[in-house]
N, C-alpha and C positions, 0 to 999 in steps of 0.2 A: 235712702236706706243703704247702708253700706254691708256689703256681704264679706263675710270672712272666709277665706278660702282655707280648706283643710290642707294641711302640709302635704306636699306630694311626695311619694316614696321614690327614692332614686333606686332604679333597678340596675343590675350589674352581675357579674359572675362571683360566686362565692370561691374561696380558695379551693374547696373540695372539687367543684366543677372544674375549675382551671387545671388542676392536678390530673383529672380523669382525661380531660381534652388532650392535654400534653402526653399524657401516656399512650393515648390512642394514636396520636400522630407519630410518636416514637416507633411504635410498633410497625405502623405503615411504612415510615422511612426504612426500618431495617429490612423489611420484607421487599421494598423496591429496589434497594442497592444492587442486589446480584443480577436483576434483570436489566437494570441500567448498565452495568459494566458489560454484561454480555452484548447488549446493543451497540455500546461504544466499541468493543473488540470486532464484532461483525462489521461495523461500518469502516474501521480501520484497515481491515483486510480488504474490504470491497474497494476502498480508495487506492491501496496499494496494487490491486489487480488491474485497476483501470490506469495506474501510472505505468505500469510495465506494458500494457497494451498501448498506451500512447507512445511510448519509446519506440515500440516495434513498428507501429504505423508510421511514426515519423521517419525511422531509418528507412524503411522501405520505399516511402514516396519521395525522399530526398535523394536516394539511390537513383530512382528513375529520373527525377528532375534534373539532377546534376550530371548524370550520365557517368558515374563513379561508384566505387565501393563505398558503402556507409556501414560502420560497425557499431556494435553496442558491447561496452564491457563494464564489469564491476569496478567502481572507482570511488575510494573515499575522499581524495583530494579534488576530485573534479577536473583534473588536467591529464591524468594518465591512468593507465589500467593496472593498477597496483593494489587494489582492495583485497581480492580473494574471496570476498564474500559479496553476494549480491545485496545482503541486507545493508551494507554500509553505503549504498547509493551506487549509481551507474551513470555512464555518459554515452552520448550518441555522438559520433564523430566521423568526418569524412576521411577515409584511408586512401589519401591521394597516391601513394606509391604501391599499395597492396600488400605491405609488409607486416600489417597488425597480426599478432598471434595470441592476444590477451596477456601477455607477460609485461611485467615493468618495462617501459620504454617503447611500448607499442604505438604511442601517440608521439610522433616525431615532428620535426619542424615543418614539414610540409603538409601535415594534417591540420584540419579544422575541427575544433570541439563546436558542435551545433547546439547541444543542450545538455545541462547537468541536471540530474535527478538526485534529491537528497537522500539520506539514510532513512530508513524505515523505523518508527518508533513502535516498539512492543510488537514487532512481527518478524518471525524467521523466514527468510526466502532462500530457497535453494534450487539448483538446476539440476535436472537429471535427463540424460547423462550428464556428469559434471562437465561444465564448460566455462571458460573464462572470455569467450568471445562469440558473438553472434554477428554475421556479416550478410549483407545484401549487394547484389550485383546491380549493374546499371538496368537490368531488366526487371529488377524487383525480385529475384529469386533468391532464397536463402542458401547459404553455404552449409547447412546442416546435413551430416551423413545419416541422422537418426532424427526421429521425433523427439523434440526437446520440451520438457515440461518443467515450469516453474511452480514449484509449490509454496503457497504462502499460509503460514500458520501462526495464529496468535500465540504470544508466549505463555498464556494460560493452559495451552494444550487442548483447548475445546475443538475438537475436529469438526463439530457441527458449523462452526464459524469459518473453517478452512476453505481456500480456493485454490484452484491450479489454472495456469495459463499454458495451454498447450499449442506448440508451434510446429506445424506441419513440415514436410520436407520442402514444399514450395515457399515456405515463409509466412503463411497465414497463421494468425492466432486466434484462438477461441478460449474462452473462459469456461472452466468446469466448477460447478458449485456444490456437487454431491459426491459423496464416496471418496474424498480426499483423505489420504493417510499421511498423518503428521509424525509417524514413528520413525 
């Protein structure tokens, strides 16, 4: 005996169900974008603060290892201290003859660039007091006459995501994550 099957119903979404689902997903996406952008900005500032800390540690350790002055200055070109803005990037270099002053031409033929740090995207970085050169001697001590603070602020101005890197008179750096003023 042959059984006839009843036709099976194909199930799926109706157009109305699909539109409601897409509307809900759209609303959730719009609500998530600001939070995502905030996270991206916070991570960019954290990465930049780690980068300047790396440069400071590198300069200090290389000064001791090589027994010579090692300096850090803002540099857009990666070859000389001519940027004027720390946001444009910076270099770590051996100041072989001790004549570096942070001005254009500070890196001369006897000096050696150890590492180039590239420009920061969407972050404003400034030094206070204003300086165009940080230097470490052969004992690892900094040449700072005052505590120097690098302030790193996202371009959106959200101070909750800002950080500061403070360099003591001895040349040690520490990161500050709260109470940073971007004004």
